[in-house]
BALUM-218002 format. One record per residue (C-alpha): residue number from 1; residue in one letter; x, y, z. Coordinates in steps of 0.001 Angstrom, whole numbers. Layout:
% residues N
  nr rest      px      py      pz
 NUM    A       X       Y       Z
...
% end
This chain:
% residues 674
  nr rest      px      py      pz
   1    M       0       0       0
   2    A    2801    2423     874
   3    A    4661    1582   -2337
   4    R    1542    2241   -4420
   5    E     878    5518   -2609
   6    M    4432    6652   -3462
   7    N    4164    5380   -7079
   8    L    7197    3114   -6703
   9    P    8027     582   -9452
  10    E    5840   -2474   -9046
  11    D    8438   -4916  -10311
  12    N   10558   -4382   -7168
  13    T    9884   -5856   -3713
  14    Y    9738   -3680    -621
  15    G    9815   -4050    3115
  16    L    8959   -2086    6247
  17    M   11656   -1482    8838
  18    A   10943    -590   12447
  19    D   12912    2258   13916
  20    A   13682    1097   17457
  21    P   14896   -1556   17570
  22    K   15788   -1539   13873
  23    R   14364   -4656   12222
  24    F   12267   -5795    9269
  25    I    8561   -6167    9994
  26    T    7248   -9675    9354
  27    N    4080  -11558   10205
  28    E    5937  -13136   13112
  29    N    7006   -9910   14862
  30    I    4341   -7375   13909
  31    D    2577   -7881   17244
  32    Q    5735   -6634   19010
  33    L    5220   -3074   17773
  34    G    4424    -677   20590
  35    S    2549    2591   20578
  36    G    4029    5528   18696
  37    F    6212    3457   16351
  38    I    7852    4727   13157
  39    L    8098    2514   10070
  40    T   10439    3156    7154
  41    L    9662    1954    3642
  42    C   12759     282    2241
  43    A   13947   -2504      -4
  44    S   12993   -6021    1006
  45    P   15463   -8310    2813
  46    D   15895  -10254    -442
  47    N   16973   -7089   -2273
  48    Y   19444   -6293     519
  49    V   20929   -9775     260
  50    K   21116   -9684   -3544
  51    R   23023   -6417   -3441
  52    I   25351   -7720    -703
  53    T   25944  -10890   -2715
  54    E   26744   -8960   -5892
  55    I   29316   -6845   -4098
  56    L   30972   -9797   -2362
  57    E   31049  -11932   -5523
  58    D   32578   -9088   -7501
  59    G   35273   -8659   -4855
  60    K   36904   -5627   -6511
  61    N   35838   -2676   -4384
  62    I   37112   -3119    -818
  63    A   35134    -124     466
  64    Q   31849   -1502    -923
  65    M   32669   -4930     494
  66    E   33227   -3341    3919
  67    N   29819   -1598    3780
  68    A   28079   -4777    2637
  69    V   29550   -6915    5399
  70    K   28926   -4109    7888
  71    T   25212   -4143    7017
  72    L   25088   -7873    7558
  73    D   27005   -7484   10818
  74    E   24699   -4764   12148
  75    F   21563   -6818   11598
  76    S   22989  -10041   13013
  77    L   24466   -8306   16055
  78    R   21184   -6521   16699
  79    L   19324   -9799   16621
  80    I   21559  -11181   19345
  81    S   21795   -8133   21592
  82    D   18225   -6788   21436
  83    T   15858   -8661   23712
  84    F   12840   -7281   21793
  85    S   14156   -8270   18398
  86    Q   14181  -11947   17625
  87    D   13695  -11383   13861
  88    P   16218  -13211   11681
  89    A   14551  -11933    8481
  90    L   17724  -10661    6821
  91    I   19727  -13722    7862
  92    E   17015  -16066    6558
  93    A   17047  -14128    3295
  94    F   20818  -14459    3219
  95    Y   20550  -18229    3562
  96    R   17771  -18308     938
  97    C   19295  -16033   -1666
  98    S   23000  -16358    -982
  99    S   25490  -18602     824
 100    L   27573  -18474    3982
 101    E   30413  -19717    1780
 102    L   30852  -16103     606
 103    L   31928  -15080    4116
 104    F   34130  -18152    4450
 105    D   35838  -17140    1174
 106    L   36502  -13690    2607
 107    V   38263  -15231    5609
 108    R   40388  -17348    3270
 109    D   41219  -14445     943
 110    D   44698  -12973    1493
 111    R   43561   -9605      98
 112    V   40923   -9330    2789
 113    S   43514  -10008    5501
 114    M   45300   -6826    4426
 115    S   42191   -4758    5199
 116    Y   41775   -4732    8973
 117    T   38322   -3171    8905
 118    L   36938   -5628    6355
 119    L   38453   -8669    8061
 120    S   37332   -7739   11598
 121    T   33825   -6852   10356
 122    C   33626  -10106    8412
 123    L   34650  -12114   11482
 124    R   32071  -10359   13659
 125    A   29304  -10864   11103
 126    L   30233  -14508   10644
 127    S   30347  -15058   14412
 128    S   26960  -13375   14925
 129    I   25298  -15379   12131
 130    L   26647  -18658   13509
 131    E   25518  -17652   17004
 132    L   21953  -17180   15734
 133    A   21932  -20817   14568
 134    V   19205  -20231   11970
 135    G   18321  -23551   10376
 136    D   21139  -26065   10473
 137    V   23923  -23469   10244
 138    T   25872  -23541   13509
 139    W   29493  -23545   14613
 140    K   29720  -27115   13324
 141    S   29374  -25709    9809
 142    V   32774  -23988    9828
 143    P   35176  -25793    7444
 144    R   38613  -26820    8661
 145    D   40514  -24485    6323
 146    V   38528  -21543    7762
 147    V   39445  -22687   11283
 148    V   43098  -22779   10154
 149    S   42828  -19233    8744
 150    I   41251  -17874   11934
 151    A   43793  -19709   14092
 152    A   46623  -18070   12142
 153    L   45361  -14669   13329
 154    V   46095  -15515   16984
 155    T   49126  -17819   16761
 156    G   51440  -15240   15213
 157    K   51360  -16709   11694
 158    A   49459  -13739   10289
 159    K   51510  -11050    8575
 160    R   50099   -8280   10754
 161    E   47912   -8064   13878
 162    E   45215   -5563   14660
 163    V   43283   -5208   17917
 164    N   39713   -5585   16618
 165    T   40644   -8478   14331
 166    L   42498  -10220   17153
 167    L   39552   -9792   19546
 168    A   37103  -11174   16977
 169    A   39399  -14121   16170
 170    L   39906  -15019   19850
 171    A   36141  -14924   20466
 172    M   35456  -17112   17417
 173    I   38068  -19686   18394
 174    E   36550  -19929   21870
 175    Q   33133  -20578   20354
 176    L   34663  -23258   18121
 177    V   36141  -24898   21252
 178    I   32803  -24821   23063
 179    G   30573  -25737   20136
 180    D   31606  -29137   18784
 181    D   34077  -31968   19405
 182    T   35363  -31876   15825
 183    T   36009  -28137   15701
 184    R   37503  -28367   19215
 185    D   40033  -30943   18062
 186    W   40929  -28740   15086
 187    V   41513  -25762   17391
 188    L   43613  -27763   19851
 189    E   45719  -28910   16921
 190    E   46083  -25497   15268
 191    V   46335  -23273   18383
 192    P   49005  -24404   20883
 193    I   47992  -22912   24213
 194    E   51495  -21499   24802
 195    T   51037  -19228   21751
 196    L   48309  -17384   23683
 197    I   50694  -16354   26468
 198    R   52033  -13408   24471
 199    H   48498  -11987   24242
 200    V   48153  -11936   28039
 201    E   50834   -9260   28378
 202    K   49236   -6966   25789
 203    S   48553   -3432   26976
 204    D   44943   -3780   25852
 205    E   43327   -5689   28722
 206    R   40482   -6776   26436
 207    I   42908   -8955   24510
 208    A   44450  -10334   27700
 209    L   40996  -11160   29036
 210    A   39951  -12833   25769
 211    A   43173  -14885   25710
 212    L   42637  -16053   29313
 213    S   39026  -16937   28567
 214    L   40156  -19016   25563
 215    M   42788  -20777   27697
 216    N   40177  -21719   30282
 217    S   37754  -22964   27626
 218    M   40454  -25105   26003
 219    I   41315  -26701   29362
 220    R   37725  -27000   30562
 221    H   36332  -28634   27426
 222    C   39245  -30927   26695
 223    S   37922  -34470   27186
 224    D   41292  -36206   26819
 225    K   42837  -36361   30306
 226    D   46427  -36557   29020
 227    K   45882  -33701   26593
 228    R   44317  -31614   29349
 229    L   47318  -32211   31605
 230    E   49585  -31239   28720
 231    L   47686  -27956   28303
 232    I   48003  -27187   32014
 233    E   51720  -27982   32078
 234    S   52229  -25571   29173
 235    L   51093  -22766   31497
 236    E   53391  -23781   34380
 237    V   56157  -21617   32953
 238    V   57826  -18385   34013
 239    P   56804  -16424   30860
 240    F   53115  -16961   31632
 241    R   53564  -15902   35254
 242    N   55505  -12805   34196
 243    A   52912  -11945   31555
 244    V   50104  -12044   34137
 245    H   52094   -9933   36594
 246    S   53109   -7314   34047
 247    S   49602   -6789   32671
 248    L   46738   -7848   34932
 249    L   48423   -7870   38368
 250    R   50829   -4973   38070
 251    D   51244   -2761   41137
 252    G   49007     269   41343
 253    S   46464    -992   38816
 254    A   42844   -1661   39685
 255    R   41754   -5279   39535
 256    D   39242   -6060   36804
 257    P   36688   -8475   38348
 258    K   36304  -10326   35042
 259    A   40077  -10731   34655
 260    L   40340  -11856   38278
 261    E   37648  -14464   37669
 262    Q   39568  -15822   34664
 263    L   42869  -15861   36578
 264    V   41287  -17778   39448
 265    E   39961  -20368   36998
 266    V   43407  -20693   35405
 267    Q   44947  -21138   38827
 268    R   42378  -23793   39766
 269    S   43445  -25722   36688
 270    L   47114  -25360   37625
 271    I   46384  -26466   41199
 272    S   44401  -29457   39951
 273    A   47631  -30701   38343
 274    Y   49507  -30689   41679
 275    D   50901  -34118   42526
 276    T   48821  -35284   45486
 277    S   49534  -38969   44979
 278    P   50590  -40920   48103
 279    A   54129  -40149   49218
 280    S   56764  -42850   48845
 281    D   58497  -44461   51833
 282    S   61724  -42602   51060
 283    E   59945  -39222   50969
 284    I   58217  -39949   54265
 285    Q   61532  -40984   55794
 286    K   63094  -37665   54727
 287    V   60408  -35838   56694
 288    L   60871  -38041   59753
 289    D   64656  -37565   59593
 290    I   64234  -33803   59946
 291    D   62679  -34384   63371
 292    S   65092  -37154   64343
 293    A   67028  -34846   66700
 294    N   64046  -34782   69057
 295    E   63537  -37743   71356
 296    N   60313  -39124   69924
 297    S   58974  -42527   70878
 298    E   58864  -45265   68278
 299    E   55122  -45418   68695
 300    D   54756  -41708   67794
 301    V   57060  -42113   64789
 302    E   55024  -45002   63426
 303    I   51781  -43067   63924
 304    W   53243  -40115   62009
 305    R   54516  -42394   59254
 306    T   51026  -43802   58790
 307    K   49412  -40348   58788
 308    L   51922  -39010   56255
 309    A   51249  -41997   53992
 310    D   47488  -41384   54240
 311    H   47636  -37578   54089
 312    R   45173  -36112   51634
 313    C   47831  -33900   50008
 314    G   50228  -36817   49550
 315    R   53547  -35908   47907
 316    L   52586  -32230   47847
 317    A   52677  -32162   51671
 318    T   55946  -34090   52083
 319    V   57680  -31936   49430
 320    A   56584  -28746   51246
 321    M   57908  -30111   54573
 322    V   61250  -31197   53094
 323    L   61682  -27839   51330
 324    F   61030  -26014   54599
 325    G   63752  -28042   56291
 326    E   66228  -27599   53429
 327    K   65628  -23939   52520
 328    S   65021  -22574   56019
 329    P   67235  -24631   58366
 330    Q   67935  -21628   60594
 331    D   64225  -20852   60986
 332    L   63580  -24509   61781
 333    R   66264  -24560   64477
 334    M   64838  -21367   65983
 335    L   61301  -22801   66088
 336    I   62446  -26055   67668
 337    S   64683  -24223   70167
 338    E   61852  -21974   71345
 339    N   59519  -24943   71557
 340    T   61896  -26980   73751
 341    M   62085  -24092   76262
 342    R   58391  -24399   77051
 343    I   57124  -26288   80064
 344    E   56170  -29935   79662
 345    G   52699  -30265   78188
 346    G   52920  -26884   76452
 347    K   54953  -27977   73431
 348    W   53850  -28780   69914
 349    Q   55214  -31746   67987
 350    L   56828  -30851   64671
 351    I   55328  -33482   62332
 352    P   51695  -33117   63554
 353    M   52092  -29328   63444
 354    W   53395  -29512   59871
 355    M   50483  -31717   58818
 356    R   47966  -29254   60262
 357    C   49700  -26390   58433
 358    C   49498  -28418   55206
 359    D   45770  -28890   55787
 360    I   45314  -25141   56243
 361    T   47324  -24357   53095
 362    A   45409  -26957   51094
 363    E   42071  -25498   52195
 364    L   43133  -22012   51135
 365    F   44211  -23421   47747
 366    G   40946  -25324   47299
 367    L   42557  -28763   47480
 368    L   40537  -29735   50566
 369    P   36862  -29097   51355
 370    G   36228  -25629   52756
 371    R   36246  -22044   51550
 372    D   39271  -21330   49398
 373    E   40880  -17894   49151
 374    L   42254  -18097   45611
 375    D   40789  -14736   44632
 376    R   42800  -13066   47423
 377    L   45873  -15282   47009
 378    I   46074  -14796   43239
 379    S   48857  -12173   43299
 380    I   50862  -14199   45819
 381    I   50515  -17407   43804
 382    F   51609  -15775   40540
 383    S   54578  -14092   42256
 384    T   56454  -17325   43050
 385    D   57348  -20502   41186
 386    S   56457  -22694   44219
 387    P   53350  -21119   45751
 388    F   52247  -24030   47959
 389    P   55581  -24460   49833
 390    A   55946  -20667   50125
 391    V   52518  -20155   51704
 392    F   53066  -23267   53841
 393    S   56249  -21705   55264
 394    C   54361  -18513   56248
 395    I   51661  -20569   57960
 396    V   54239  -22599   59951
 397    H   55710  -19386   61423
 398    L   52219  -18035   62165
 399    F   51228  -21299   63861
 400    H   54309  -21154   66096
 401    R   53653  -17519   67140
 402    T   49961  -18130   67761
 403    W   50722  -21235   69848
 404    R   53046  -19160   72008
 405    E   50655  -16212   72381
 406    M   47703  -18494   73170
 407    Q   49832  -20420   75691
 408    A   48368  -23559   74147
 409    K   48737  -27055   75545
 410    G   49637  -30295   73818
 411    G   46058  -31307   73087
 412    E   44977  -27976   71589
 413    M   46403  -28476   68089
 414    D   42963  -28244   66435
 415    K   42048  -25135   68410
 416    V   45224  -23315   67355
 417    A   44837  -24473   63735
 418    S   41296  -23094   63624
 419    F   42473  -19763   65017
 420    V   45392  -19610   62549
 421    L   43039  -20190   59620
 422    E   40811  -17374   60877
 423    Q   43840  -15070   61186
 424    L   44887  -15865   57628
 425    R   41446  -15166   56212
 426    H   41267  -11833   58021
 427    V   44739  -10692   56885
 428    L   43950  -11649   53282
 429    K   40614   -9827   53459
 430    R   42079   -6718   55058
 431    K   44067   -5562   52023
 432    E   45520   -6703   48724
 433    I   48803   -8597   49224
 434    H   51211   -8810   46287
 435    D   53826  -11402   47272
 436    V   54880  -13910   49928
 437    E   57225  -11461   51665
 438    E   54409   -8934   52152
 439    M   52126  -11673   53431
 440    S   54765  -12813   55950
 441    A   55297   -9229   57158
 442    D   51552   -8636   57594
 443    L   51130  -11880   59526
 444    E   53972  -10915   61893
 445    T   52251   -7649   62817
 446    F   48860   -9293   63334
 447    S   49044  -10836   66787
 448    Y   46734  -13143   68707
 449    K   45445  -10202   70747
 450    A   44700   -8231   67591
 451    M   42663  -11145   66271
 452    Q   40773  -11381   69547
 453    E   39894   -7697   69226
 454    V   38671   -8318   65667
 455    R   36546  -11198   66954
 456    R   34989   -8956   69590
 457    E   34219   -6256   67027
 458    E   32709   -8768   64606
 459    Q   30612  -10318   67380
 460    L   29392   -6884   68463
 461    E   28571   -5971   64872
 462    K   26752   -9261   64414
 463    E   24735   -8692   67576
 464    N   23885   -5148   66507
 465    D   22705   -6441   63134
 466    Q   20532   -8984   64902
 467    L   19124   -6304   67201
 468    H   18047   -4260   64160
 469    S   16167   -7080   62450
 470    E   12384   -6792   62146
 471    A   11701   -9762   64424
 472    V   13930   -8408   67194
 473    I   12494   -4892   66874
 474    S    9016   -6361   67301
 475    L   10184   -8333   70342
 476    K   11862   -5222   71736
 477    A    8608   -3244   71513
 478    K    6809   -6053   73334
 479    L    9377   -6227   76149
 480    R    9786   -2461   76647
 481    P    6732   -1839   78924
 482    K    7817   -4594   81331
 483    I   11403   -3320   81430
 484    E   10229     278   81987
 485    E    8046    -845   84874
 486    L   10928   -2844   86330
 487    V   13282     165   86153
 488    R   10697    2469   87771
 489    I   10089      34   90639
 490    N   13842    -311   91124
 491    H   14278    3473   91212
 492    L   11413    3922   93676
 493    N   12947    1278   95945
 494    Y   16188    3238   95713
 495    L   14350    6356   96919
 496    K   12794    4385   99790
 497    K   16306    3574  101085
 498    G   17039    7310  101243
 499    D   20072    9480  100424
 500    V   22052   12270  102046
 501    F   22115   15558  100126
 502    R   23872   18845  100699
 503    K   21779   21934  101395
 504    P   22329   24928   99122
 505    M   24628   27589  100638
 506    K   22861   30896  101279
 507    S   25974   33043  100791
 508    K   29442   32930   99219
 509    S   31100   32481  102594
 510    L   33065   29360  103452
 511    A   30678   28349  106158
 512    K   30395   24720  107132
 513    A   28257   22732  104688
 514    A   24839   21561  105887
 515    Y   23246   18217  104984
 516    W   19863   16622  105065
 517    F   18509   13138  104506
 518    W   15734   12575  101953
 519    K   13660    9402  101968
 520    L   10529    8286  100174
 521    D    7823    6815  102346
 522    A    6794    3192  101772
 523    S    3360    4405  100655
 524    E    5065    6462   97880
 525    K    2872    9419   98871
 526    M    5151   11333  101199
 527    L    8767   12544  101256
 528    T   10541   12584  104630
 529    I   13372   15132  105071
 530    T   15640   14931  108130
 531    A   18553   17231  109016
 532    C   21885   15483  109668
 533    D   25356   16487  110779
 534    G   27478   14996  107995
 535    E   27529   12962  104791
 536    R   26408    9874  106724
 537    F   22976    9629  108274
 538    V   22406    7639  111445
 539    D   18773    7149  112473
 540    D   18798    7018  116318
 541    G   14987    7320  116567
 542    H   15127   10485  118754
 543    R   15194   13203  116085
 544    D   12639   16001  116226
 545    D   13854   17961  113155
 546    I   11908   15834  110698
 547    R    9803   17350  107947
 548    Q    7234   15486  105909
 549    V    6289   16714  102429
 550    W    3211   15270  100777
 551    L    3813   14604   97096
 552    K     320   15900   96317
 553    D    1612   19327   97403
 554    V    4521   19230   94919
 555    A    3962   21293   91762
 556    D    7060   20316   89802
 557    V   10448   18612   90068
 558    T   13365   19862   87976
 559    N   17144   19891   88035
 560    N   19216   22862   89110
 561    D   23000   22544   89181
 562    E   25379   24910   90949
 563    I   29089   25248   91608
 564    D   30635   23603   94664
 565    R   32165   26816   96046
 566    K   33738   25158   99037
 567    A   35787   22764   96870
 568    S   36474   25313   94113
 569    S   37779   28167   96278
 570    S   39907   26266   98752
 571    R   43010   28303   99556
 572    F   45011   25136  100130
 573    A   44439   23848   96582
 574    S   47371   24442   94218
 575    S   45049   24832   91191
 576    P   41413   25197   92242
 577    S   38980   23453   89875
 578    T   35286   24023   89323
 579    N   33210   21120   90664
 580    M   29544   20972   89758
 581    L   26892   19870   92226
 582    R   23867   18223   90655
 583    G   20682   19639   92112
 584    V   17143   18301   92589
 585    R   14701   21221   92752
 586    V   11291   20494   94290
 587    Q    8759   23277   93702
 588    L    5826   23162   96153
 589    K    2387   24499   95331
 590    P    1481   28033   96482
 591    T      69   28486   99993
 592    N   -1376   31375  101945
 593    D    2060   32226  103352
 594    L    4030   31712  100102
 595    K    2178   32720   97029
 596    E    4903   31423   94694
 597    G    5363   28209   96615
 598    E    8331   26987   98632
 599    V   11394   25574   96859
 600    L   13407   22663   98300
 601    M   16887   22076   96888
 602    A   19045   18988   97328
 603    L   22627   18945   95960
 604    T   24962   16038   95310
 605    P   28163   15513   93292
 606    D   26788   12172   92111
 607    E   25102   12705   88721
 608    T   23446    9269   88741
 609    Q   21978    9804   92200
 610    A   20567   13209   91232
 611    G   19119   11844   87986
 612    I   17312    8956   89668
 613    W   15803   11199   92363
 614    Q   14689   13899   89970
 615    E   13118   11536   87390
 616    S   11458    9305   90005
 617    L    9937   12226   91942
 618    A    8766   13762   88654
 619    Y    7040   10469   87801
 620    L    5336   10346   91216
 621    V    3945   13870   90863
 622    G    2367   13041   87488
 623    N    5079   13687   84876
 624    T    5200   10210   83267
 625    E    7434   11216   80347
 626    M   10523    8985   80034
 627    R   13658   10902   81068
 628    S   17229   10450   79808
 629    K   18609    8544   82810
 630    T   15678    6144   83010
 631    N   15610    5690   79237
 632    A   19337    4864   79124
 633    I   18907    2174   81776
 634    V   15858     779   79967
 635    E   17785     572   76675
 636    R   20733   -1121   78358
 637    M   18502   -3690   80062
 638    L   16594   -4303   76814
 639    K   19835   -5072   74964
 640    M   20918   -7430   77731
 641    E   17566   -9208   77669
 642    L   17577   -9516   73873
 643    R   21160  -10813   73758
 644    V   20326  -13449   76357
 645    R   17293  -14539   74329
 646    L   19338  -14672   71118
 647    L   21966  -16963   72647
 648    N   19980  -20083   71809
 649    V   18791  -18865   68391
 650    K   20610  -20588   65523
 651    L   20921  -18262   62560
 652    A   21527  -19553   59040
 653    D   25027  -18943   57670
 654    P   24634  -17190   54280
 655    E   27950  -18669   53107
 656    N   26750  -22237   53718
 657    E   23416  -22478   51966
 658    P   21383  -25573   52808
 659    D   21076  -28272   50182
 660    V   17784  -28210   48298
 661    P   16134  -31640   48685
 662    P   15202  -33497   45483
 663    I   11633  -33463   44202
 664    P    9701  -36487   45572
 665    D    9087  -39296   43119
 666    D    5396  -39464   43945
 667    L    4689  -35717   43858
 668    I     861  -36008   43825
 669    S     632  -37984   47061
 670    F    3203  -35675   48635
 671    I    1112  -32578   47881
 672    S   -2201  -34189   48864
 673    S    -866  -35034   52329
 674    F    -623  -31300   52987
% end
């Protein structure tokens, strides 16, 4: 209809293209149009493909070939990236009216390889079309000679390298590794994994990341166990370690999370190739000979021999122990010398201690069940050619120091090992550590007492988090009235015991201070005030200077502080200081004699005493508002009560998620029973 309205030639075919996202409108996707859309009248997908095919078959004009492939690339990329556009109209037309062999020919063509833009665009378009998997055309469809041509772009056989072409080639090769067993075998044959090492040290981190991702895919998807081990061993070389350090782990550079994820996966593969087979008798004997200077019983030696033979790390553990003895003989003598100076029952035994340190190291490396720390150890591991023995040595020194600071006994090996592992995790979490020497220095400065302080802070933070949860807040609101009542009763009982206060001084003279004794009656309706001679009140039962104040006659109770002149102006003091006296001011109601009402003042240097009296008397005369002193005590008692109640509450550990049970076989009967 639009073509007829515009009087366009009827012998041509036309199409409608949506504006956002850009795609051809077909019967399959027309219902995806939203409100306010814009449609453009254009040539049909078949016409686009015919023109693209003519240009590619002619193969003379490089610029036109670039535009043609770019058009194909834009549509195929848009189909993959746009969630609203699942319209392979142009690609289907390409399959119908042309052939994917045209793009394969471009990859094979040496002239195309000289044009970086054309080659990189062609690779992207080809990769996007294969990713769409329209019809039967998938990554399996790539011929071997095309795989060889693409492999040459990353192995150094190409005449020149360009960033975009290299990125596209690395991505395609990874898809060929993932997609099919046949193409994977071709890639493993044409792309030796060691040829990818040079890409890791490229200044463009995108290339380094793509190379690492390809390495991991080659190792992960290799089904041949021997071939996989060969791939891993090809990365156990100094050039690879140096390349990682110079590009992705260089000092002062921010860590890319994606690169870190790839490095951790590479390191897991390298660690999986560690020799953990059972140690031989000669290797075990070497370890036992190191401790031969100590007077160990034959029974202990045989027990250790058996445990070393059955150790889960096998040869890896015995090699680390022997290296410690050979490379650090002075440190070993120092450790043993300090250990022998301890009292009997407070010494560790070398071989069991070494085995526990091996267990800790293996857990950090992910060799034993537990939470590994490879993401935080990655710089340390890539900084040394023997990471396991190096970290093991640091842990042995830390174990010795912690044992000494904890004043541990012979049977507390597990307790110390658990604490050492916690120390290690905290030090690794605290900051980024670059090498073994830095790790050793940080562990030396982090003592047992420092870790205890961290534990206290973490426990306090955990408790505070629990206290701010919705369930605890609801419980707190429910408990508050009872706690407030308890605090008020306690304060009133305190008033019933009575307290001695100082009378306010009527002048600035240094006259002798006067005191009086205030006490709340048991009925809580009357205040008894008795004069006394000093700061201590003795009730002899014969006093006649007793005054009784009915609380119904009290108008208000406030605070009124004043300076302790007697203490502040003493002529014997070398540097007189200003001492404040906390005052309780009781305002009586007006009478016939005193129209403004009498004022009674009681002074004390004790702030807590004054606060309790003032707030409790104010409550008794009708001011029920919660005051600061009472509220502080209520909050403190509420926290104590809540913490006691939370002691027996088992909270789920977010790091250890429970296993989801399998779906019952007989699901209908299972549901009906509920």
